[in-house]
N, C-alpha and C positions, 0 to 999 in steps of 0.2 A: 427953649425957643427954637422954632423951626424956621428955615429959610428956603426960599426957592432957588433952584439950581437949574441951569440950562445945559443939557448935554446933547451931543449929536450922535445918532446911531443910524446904522444902515436900516433901511425899511424892513428887510427880512428879519432882522434882530428885533425890531419893535413889534412886528407881527407875532413872533414867537413869545415875546415877553407879555404881550397883551393876552395871548391865549393862556399862558401860565397863570396870569393874574385872575382871569375869569374862572379858571379851575379852582382857585383858592378863594373865590368870592371877594376879591380885593380890587381896588382901582390900580391902574398901572403905577401911579406914584407910590401908593402904599406898598405894592409888591416890590418895587425897586428899592425903596427905603428898607424894607425888611431884609432883602437879600444883602444889601450893603452892611447893615448892622450885624447880621449873622456872620458875614465874612470877617469883619473886624473882630467880633467876639471869638471866632475860631482861631484867628491869628494870635490874639491875646492869650488864649488857653494854650496854644502851642508854645508860645514863649515861656509861659509859667512852667509848663511840663518840662521843657528843655532845661530851664534853670534848676528845677528840682532834681532832674537826672544828673546834671553836671555836679551838683552838690553831693549827691550820693556817690558818684564815681570818685570825687576827690577824697571823700571820707573813707571809702573802701567798704568791703564787706567781710565780716568774720565768718569763715566757712567751717569753723570748728577745727579740732585737732591741734597739733603742735607743729612748729616748723621742723622740717627735716634737717638732720645733720648732714654735713658734706659726705661723710662715709655712707650714709643711707642712700643718698642720691646716686652715688657712683658704684653701688654694690653690683657685683656680677654673679 
């Protein structure tokens, strides 16, 4: 279901948006809707990627080898 929304924009912004919409062969309304949907989608992807990264960090990484003994760390 789509709904109409009224927004107020500066005339110079509207002019630039119209120009961008014409370049993509879309109406101003279609162009603005696509930009907003894309922005929300990018935000959702960012949140998902961040959650995956945090899970990986909590789990840790096995880098191979064995833990060093105290004597090995402080060898001179």
